[in-house]
Legacy VTK file of the C-alpha trace (Angstrom):
# vtk DataFile Version 3.0
C-alpha trace
ASCII
DATASET POLYDATA
POINTS 491 float
61.282 -38.408 20.029
58.618 -40.554 21.305
55.934 -41.462 19.059
52.701 -38.752 18.860
50.096 -41.108 17.364
47.156 -41.769 19.276
45.552 -45.255 19.183
44.214 -48.630 20.654
45.850 -50.543 18.296
49.001 -52.538 19.093
50.519 -51.852 16.140
51.293 -48.395 14.178
49.401 -47.780 11.042
53.009 -46.663 9.453
54.987 -49.004 7.499
56.129 -52.171 8.792
59.379 -51.216 7.424
59.626 -48.205 9.631
58.395 -50.104 12.624
61.262 -52.737 12.346
63.668 -50.016 11.425
63.898 -47.457 14.036
62.802 -46.760 17.758
59.236 -45.959 18.370
59.215 -42.343 17.126
55.722 -40.841 17.286
53.258 -43.125 16.999
50.049 -43.964 18.728
50.879 -41.196 21.097
49.463 -41.707 24.708
48.573 -45.461 24.201
51.566 -46.141 22.315
51.477 -44.096 19.320
52.110 -47.819 19.998
54.854 -49.533 18.829
55.610 -53.070 18.811
58.895 -53.657 20.048
61.974 -52.914 18.096
64.199 -55.483 19.717
66.637 -52.823 20.438
68.558 -54.552 23.206
69.225 -57.628 21.342
72.711 -58.185 19.810
73.236 -58.255 16.259
74.204 -61.952 16.538
71.132 -63.090 18.588
68.920 -61.025 15.865
70.016 -62.818 13.123
68.838 -66.147 14.754
65.582 -65.026 14.902
64.177 -66.467 11.422
66.837 -67.471 8.245
63.778 -68.848 6.271
62.527 -67.686 3.238
59.324 -65.053 4.025
56.165 -65.532 2.143
52.753 -63.855 2.265
49.556 -65.580 1.574
48.160 -65.302 -1.937
46.314 -62.113 -2.071
42.824 -61.928 -3.745
41.328 -58.875 -4.801
37.739 -57.676 -5.111
35.874 -54.250 -4.960
32.392 -53.364 -3.582
29.605 -52.239 -5.210
30.168 -49.139 -2.760
33.458 -48.998 -4.296
35.593 -50.057 -1.486
38.748 -52.284 -2.315
39.032 -55.674 -0.574
42.340 -57.573 -0.053
41.769 -61.285 1.088
44.511 -63.392 2.272
43.711 -66.961 3.330
45.821 -68.405 5.988
45.656 -71.110 8.769
45.780 -73.123 10.512
44.439 -71.162 13.475
40.677 -70.137 13.467
41.383 -66.498 13.500
40.665 -63.834 11.146
42.186 -60.357 11.605
40.848 -57.553 9.508
42.188 -53.752 9.164
40.226 -50.994 7.431
42.404 -48.531 6.544
41.460 -45.401 5.053
43.151 -42.062 3.741
42.229 -39.791 6.695
45.128 -39.157 8.995
45.960 -36.100 10.888
47.252 -34.144 7.619
43.439 -33.984 6.727
42.816 -32.193 10.193
40.505 -28.969 9.007
42.817 -25.417 10.210
42.178 -24.464 13.559
41.176 -27.999 14.472
44.107 -30.134 14.474
43.269 -33.603 16.097
39.926 -33.791 14.683
40.769 -36.776 12.865
42.079 -38.950 15.909
39.052 -37.278 17.990
36.496 -38.599 15.304
38.061 -42.173 15.212
38.057 -42.367 18.864
34.240 -41.764 18.638
33.578 -44.236 15.926
32.923 -46.960 18.577
30.817 -44.952 21.143
27.295 -45.719 19.251
25.842 -46.490 15.720
22.189 -46.422 14.584
21.675 -50.046 15.697
24.361 -50.355 18.595
25.014 -48.338 21.508
28.617 -47.698 22.880
27.777 -50.537 25.459
26.132 -52.892 23.112
29.302 -52.450 20.669
32.037 -53.332 23.430
29.601 -56.059 24.531
29.242 -57.589 21.193
32.665 -57.674 20.415
33.875 -59.225 23.936
31.114 -61.573 23.933
32.532 -63.507 20.938
36.455 -63.070 21.953
37.246 -60.516 19.489
39.482 -57.434 20.077
38.891 -53.886 18.639
41.300 -50.895 17.802
41.283 -47.408 16.236
44.513 -45.644 15.316
45.219 -42.514 13.398
48.669 -41.574 12.001
49.717 -38.607 9.961
48.494 -40.160 6.672
46.050 -42.816 7.797
43.210 -43.849 10.345
43.012 -47.565 10.923
40.292 -49.817 12.463
41.534 -53.223 13.278
39.356 -55.947 14.419
40.576 -59.815 15.005
37.724 -62.552 15.633
37.477 -66.228 16.005
36.806 -67.323 12.361
33.114 -68.420 13.183
31.989 -64.605 13.959
34.000 -63.219 10.978
30.672 -61.993 9.209
28.886 -61.085 12.027
32.338 -59.074 13.493
32.782 -57.495 9.722
29.334 -56.492 10.139
30.017 -54.308 13.295
33.002 -52.871 11.516
30.495 -51.589 8.557
28.608 -50.155 10.990
31.181 -48.226 12.448
32.081 -46.304 9.432
28.693 -46.331 7.558
26.525 -45.079 10.492
28.112 -43.788 13.509
25.882 -41.432 15.728
28.091 -39.619 17.280
26.053 -39.289 20.563
26.302 -35.286 22.152
27.185 -37.054 25.592
29.979 -39.126 24.356
31.451 -36.232 22.048
31.573 -34.270 25.479
33.257 -37.100 27.468
35.693 -37.748 24.760
36.574 -33.777 25.045
37.126 -33.741 28.567
39.073 -36.864 28.754
41.178 -35.154 26.148
41.633 -31.905 27.760
42.651 -34.025 31.030
45.161 -35.902 29.474
46.839 -32.888 27.740
46.730 -31.176 31.093
48.377 -34.704 32.444
51.015 -34.246 29.497
52.573 -31.438 31.123
54.097 -33.048 33.729
55.729 -35.396 31.548
59.080 -33.706 29.855
59.600 -36.287 26.988
55.799 -35.958 25.333
56.587 -32.086 25.724
59.986 -32.200 24.161
58.493 -34.352 21.457
55.628 -31.867 20.359
58.030 -29.068 20.073
60.368 -31.230 18.009
57.446 -31.723 15.467
56.701 -28.319 15.239
60.349 -26.941 14.917
60.570 -29.781 12.083
57.687 -29.679 10.318
56.145 -26.101 11.184
53.061 -24.907 9.465
53.274 -28.421 7.092
50.414 -30.695 7.196
52.364 -32.933 9.477
53.386 -30.241 11.673
51.243 -30.630 14.599
50.411 -33.868 17.240
48.001 -36.256 15.824
46.009 -35.648 19.039
46.142 -31.938 18.461
46.161 -29.499 21.346
44.290 -28.562 24.100
43.477 -24.862 22.533
41.873 -26.878 19.306
40.405 -29.610 21.046
38.592 -27.590 23.435
36.614 -25.911 20.230
35.393 -29.131 19.034
31.507 -29.704 18.621
29.249 -32.770 17.414
29.142 -30.742 14.062
32.929 -30.851 13.481
32.944 -34.461 13.923
29.855 -35.268 11.937
31.425 -32.695 9.140
34.657 -34.569 9.410
33.208 -38.219 8.859
30.863 -36.946 6.131
33.894 -35.305 4.186
36.759 -37.350 4.960
35.515 -40.937 5.414
34.478 -43.078 2.264
34.820 -46.034 0.340
36.680 -44.536 -2.431
39.801 -43.693 0.081
39.579 -46.972 1.841
40.924 -50.246 1.779
40.144 -53.575 3.809
42.415 -56.236 4.371
41.148 -59.564 5.750
43.890 -62.281 6.831
43.212 -65.584 8.191
40.959 -68.948 8.225
38.275 -67.462 5.637
37.893 -68.326 1.984
38.436 -65.234 -0.146
34.924 -65.277 -1.557
33.681 -65.452 1.785
35.084 -62.273 2.035
34.019 -60.839 -0.990
30.372 -61.740 -0.275
30.565 -60.578 3.392
32.164 -57.371 2.756
29.543 -56.483 0.057
27.073 -56.810 2.748
28.636 -55.019 5.407
29.588 -52.086 3.184
26.355 -52.000 0.845
25.429 -48.489 0.076
28.463 -46.655 1.956
29.121 -43.234 0.688
30.708 -40.012 1.607
34.287 -39.018 1.343
36.427 -37.729 -1.260
36.985 -39.092 -4.646
40.262 -39.260 -4.207
42.919 -39.377 -1.450
44.386 -36.136 -0.463
47.220 -34.445 -1.775
49.923 -33.511 0.808
52.583 -31.227 -0.409
55.980 -32.536 0.045
58.443 -30.362 3.145
60.627 -27.947 0.904
62.790 -27.185 4.008
63.031 -27.750 7.901
61.770 -24.270 9.304
63.810 -24.313 12.472
67.019 -25.359 10.775
70.021 -24.027 12.673
68.197 -22.534 15.407
67.517 -23.583 19.181
64.143 -23.881 20.485
64.801 -23.581 24.410
61.441 -25.138 26.080
61.029 -23.532 29.428
60.136 -26.133 32.184
61.309 -24.379 35.657
61.053 -27.457 37.675
63.309 -29.790 35.708
66.861 -30.886 37.153
67.514 -32.567 33.664
67.561 -31.782 29.567
65.478 -33.147 27.172
67.417 -32.905 23.886
65.875 -33.308 20.341
67.964 -32.651 17.079
66.874 -33.192 13.371
67.055 -32.469 10.149
65.555 -33.675 6.291
64.851 -37.253 5.867
63.108 -38.707 3.198
59.332 -39.796 2.155
57.977 -43.683 2.702
59.097 -45.907 -0.197
62.042 -43.538 -1.320
65.123 -45.507 -2.728
67.430 -44.352 0.060
65.397 -46.395 2.466
67.640 -49.580 2.762
71.012 -47.940 3.120
69.669 -44.883 5.203
68.002 -47.570 7.562
71.420 -49.654 7.798
73.581 -46.855 8.167
70.919 -45.779 11.110
71.078 -48.988 13.221
74.773 -48.739 13.259
74.550 -44.991 14.227
71.865 -44.953 16.866
69.191 -47.507 16.110
70.273 -50.460 18.476
71.202 -50.872 22.110
74.921 -51.311 20.440
74.910 -48.338 18.249
77.553 -45.814 18.397
75.609 -43.216 19.647
74.941 -45.355 22.737
78.026 -46.651 23.250
79.952 -42.988 23.382
77.111 -41.160 25.361
75.691 -43.924 27.735
78.654 -46.254 28.008
81.615 -44.274 27.578
80.657 -41.046 29.069
77.784 -41.738 31.370
75.924 -38.916 30.422
72.223 -40.444 29.885
70.348 -43.927 30.200
69.433 -43.896 26.482
69.615 -42.223 22.920
68.402 -42.939 19.703
68.317 -41.921 16.398
65.866 -42.791 13.395
64.119 -41.758 10.107
60.488 -40.737 10.097
58.658 -41.057 6.805
55.363 -40.319 5.766
53.876 -40.213 2.281
54.731 -36.720 1.366
58.391 -36.766 3.378
60.374 -37.467 6.284
62.840 -36.569 8.999
66.057 -37.732 10.591
65.879 -37.012 14.201
67.758 -37.719 17.819
66.092 -37.910 21.033
68.084 -38.217 24.358
68.145 -36.557 27.977
70.727 -35.765 30.480
71.299 -33.654 33.600
71.421 -29.409 33.209
75.057 -29.254 33.420
75.771 -31.804 30.649
73.346 -30.457 28.163
75.912 -28.806 26.078
78.297 -31.642 26.322
75.690 -34.438 25.096
74.639 -32.198 22.258
78.315 -31.738 21.172
79.096 -35.827 21.404
75.821 -36.255 19.347
76.847 -34.287 16.570
80.482 -35.242 16.790
79.212 -38.972 16.215
76.929 -38.309 13.719
79.351 -36.279 11.637
82.035 -39.004 11.823
79.491 -41.075 10.173
78.518 -38.397 7.576
82.465 -37.783 6.884
83.660 -41.412 7.255
80.365 -44.116 6.613
80.485 -47.240 8.699
83.194 -49.797 9.117
82.725 -52.985 7.226
81.722 -54.948 10.634
79.164 -52.129 11.819
77.597 -52.599 8.362
77.397 -56.423 8.665
75.917 -56.408 12.140
73.337 -53.765 11.259
72.268 -55.843 8.270
72.085 -59.312 10.185
70.522 -57.441 13.210
67.686 -55.981 11.152
67.249 -58.888 8.973
67.138 -61.217 11.700
64.122 -59.127 13.543
62.086 -58.449 10.489
60.436 -61.838 10.641
58.628 -60.892 13.430
56.483 -58.972 11.247
54.902 -61.951 9.397
54.268 -64.002 12.837
50.336 -63.246 12.860
47.267 -62.428 11.174
47.038 -58.923 12.273
50.737 -58.134 11.640
50.313 -59.542 7.918
47.054 -57.577 7.558
49.222 -54.578 8.781
51.815 -55.613 6.163
49.866 -55.678 3.381
47.830 -52.566 4.045
51.238 -50.772 4.718
52.672 -51.813 1.588
49.561 -50.972 -0.760
48.963 -47.515 1.033
52.518 -46.488 0.674
53.157 -47.829 -2.594
56.009 -50.136 -1.428
55.325 -52.983 -4.089
53.475 -56.462 -2.986
57.271 -58.162 -3.091
58.277 -55.527 -0.179
58.225 -58.186 2.382
59.119 -61.177 0.551
62.835 -59.207 -0.916
62.855 -57.013 2.415
66.140 -58.948 3.678
67.637 -59.435 0.311
67.753 -55.518 -0.432
68.784 -55.271 2.824
71.830 -57.466 2.715
72.396 -56.113 -0.924
73.472 -52.293 0.666
77.014 -51.461 -0.063
79.409 -49.602 2.279
79.512 -47.148 -0.776
75.844 -46.365 -0.781
75.748 -46.023 2.858
78.385 -43.490 2.673
75.998 -41.454 0.252
73.344 -41.711 2.450
75.061 -40.439 5.317
76.382 -37.632 3.637
72.708 -36.597 2.551
70.891 -37.185 5.815
73.425 -37.159 9.050
72.886 -33.748 9.745
74.946 -32.039 6.550
73.209 -28.687 7.355
72.677 -27.120 10.579
69.842 -29.049 12.492
66.939 -27.753 14.450
68.091 -28.152 18.090
65.112 -28.352 20.604
65.930 -28.525 24.367
63.334 -28.565 27.148
64.805 -27.537 30.462
65.181 -25.123 33.194
65.853 -22.317 30.482
67.454 -19.801 33.287
70.228 -22.492 33.776
70.420 -24.338 30.463
70.389 -21.198 27.960
74.158 -20.591 28.497
75.076 -23.891 27.556
73.396 -23.465 24.057
75.490 -20.212 22.877
76.988 -20.955 19.268
74.250 -23.310 18.191
71.886 -21.030 16.467
69.758 -18.198 17.309
67.958 -18.886 20.533
63.793 -18.840 21.205
62.747 -19.513 24.624
59.283 -20.228 24.881
57.257 -22.048 28.099
55.987 -25.475 28.231
52.567 -24.837 28.471
52.739 -23.565 25.017
52.473 -27.292 23.816
49.354 -28.541 26.427
LINES 1 492
491 0 1 2 3 4 5 6 7 8 9 10 11 12 13 14 15 16 17 18 19 20 21 22 23 24 25 26 27 28 29 30 31 32 33 34 35 36 37 38 39 40 41 42 43 44 45 46 47 48 49 50 51 52 53 54 55 56 57 58 59 60 61 62 63 64 65 66 67 68 69 70 71 72 73 74 75 76 77 78 79 80 81 82 83 84 85 86 87 88 89 90 91 92 93 94 95 96 97 98 99 100 101 102 103 104 105 106 107 108 109 110 111 112 113 114 115 116 117 118 119 120 121 122 123 124 125 126 127 128 129 130 131 132 133 134 135 136 137 138 139 140 141 142 143 144 145 146 147 148 149 150 151 152 153 154 155 156 157 158 159 160 161 162 163 164 165 166 167 168 169 170 171 172 173 174 175 176 177 178 179 180 181 182 183 184 185 186 187 188 189 190 191 192 193 194 195 196 197 198 199 200 201 202 203 204 205 206 207 208 209 210 211 212 213 214 215 216 217 218 219 220 221 222 223 224 225 226 227 228 229 230 231 232 233 234 235 236 237 238 239 240 241 242 243 244 245 246 247 248 249 250 251 252 253 254 255 256 257 258 259 260 261 262 263 264 265 266 267 268 269 270 271 272 273 274 275 276 277 278 279 280 281 282 283 284 285 286 287 288 289 290 291 292 293 294 295 296 297 298 299 300 301 302 303 304 305 306 307 308 309 310 311 312 313 314 315 316 317 318 319 320 321 322 323 324 325 326 327 328 329 330 331 332 333 334 335 336 337 338 339 340 341 342 343 344 345 346 347 348 349 350 351 352 353 354 355 356 357 358 359 360 361 362 363 364 365 366 367 368 369 370 371 372 373 374 375 376 377 378 379 380 381 382 383 384 385 386 387 388 389 390 391 392 393 394 395 396 397 398 399 400 401 402 403 404 405 406 407 408 409 410 411 412 413 414 415 416 417 418 419 420 421 422 423 424 425 426 427 428 429 430 431 432 433 434 435 436 437 438 439 440 441 442 443 444 445 446 447 448 449 450 451 452 453 454 455 456 457 458 459 460 461 462 463 464 465 466 467 468 469 470 471 472 473 474 475 476 477 478 479 480 481 482 483 484 485 486 487 488 489 490
């Protein structure tokens, strides 16, 4: 299932752990949702050579502005660059009923004008000093990232403060953003993988706050008004549900002073982060959703079941298990479905975890005639891992693979800022990065086996197939009750 997030950020607002462990899932959709390369084509042995030294983050210095904004500063050289990331608990899970996609829509408009700067002036100010600015939205958070030469740090932090404190949301910009979004939804109908992903999200989450595309749909976006955007900004964006992380060549005391100046007087938003309920069950478990797209000669296939919330104790054994099952180019699913049978060019599985819950999912595609075969083979491989676990070498290779890739998350100021923000937002603990590889290597075959029994589709999965329904439907008998819907349902 491809990512469904929407953003210009180069890295997702999801946990660094998730990014390192899975193929891009839903994230920074239409741009991405983003996702940095997972290194899936590397061999475990080569991945292990990526880095073997100890991981150590810079010392963290914390302060709070008079407006209530928490600030975390980490001085890091030697390059004269500073990366800032402002994270707000205002993701798509906070979209109002009937206004799905409003968080993402609002985020895109933050940089389209403030009381002191027009949209063009914002772009020119950022570009003039050689800085870069990006905005991204996920299920749980909205994130604004800015990287700048250190000498312009205070000026650029001031711009960042303006974006959230005093955006003007010009009517013309709202109209243009709406038209661009609607045009993109129309174009998305030509991409079967995007439509299948949207259908899978709905099948797995249903009416849960995570159960819609981050960008919404053409039906909801068409209703957006400037008043909707202004109201969302006033009600959902504020200092008490925000956190600023600054990493780079700047003294912590200077960060605290500049943050106070940039965000002084910032008000609005809730007093506490929103509470998202856990997912009680997969709404379409044991059922088949057939998305009809008559012009297709191939079938997009998605399978899914329960997973776990971000920071769950099963994370490390489940992640190691999935790397061997479907998270790497040499995985079981890839070997059996692509290499041995030639049914597809690509197949992957992953865990997608948010603050309130998560899912386990598989994504692939094949020609219409082999739709049922690829489903049966995939389910067979998943069942084998569930019943027998992994071989010792498979586990060792998976651990080496991910342990070798993980240090890439601490190479730049931007990635470190993202890592710090993720660990704080998801409550992973400040030692998450430094102890990640030790915890991964400590996973035992017994723990992997237990995780596989819990998450490898022990109950009948939700099945989503996009293709030519008239031909595909007959291949899906016996998988559960079948519901046929037109692809236009997911525009």
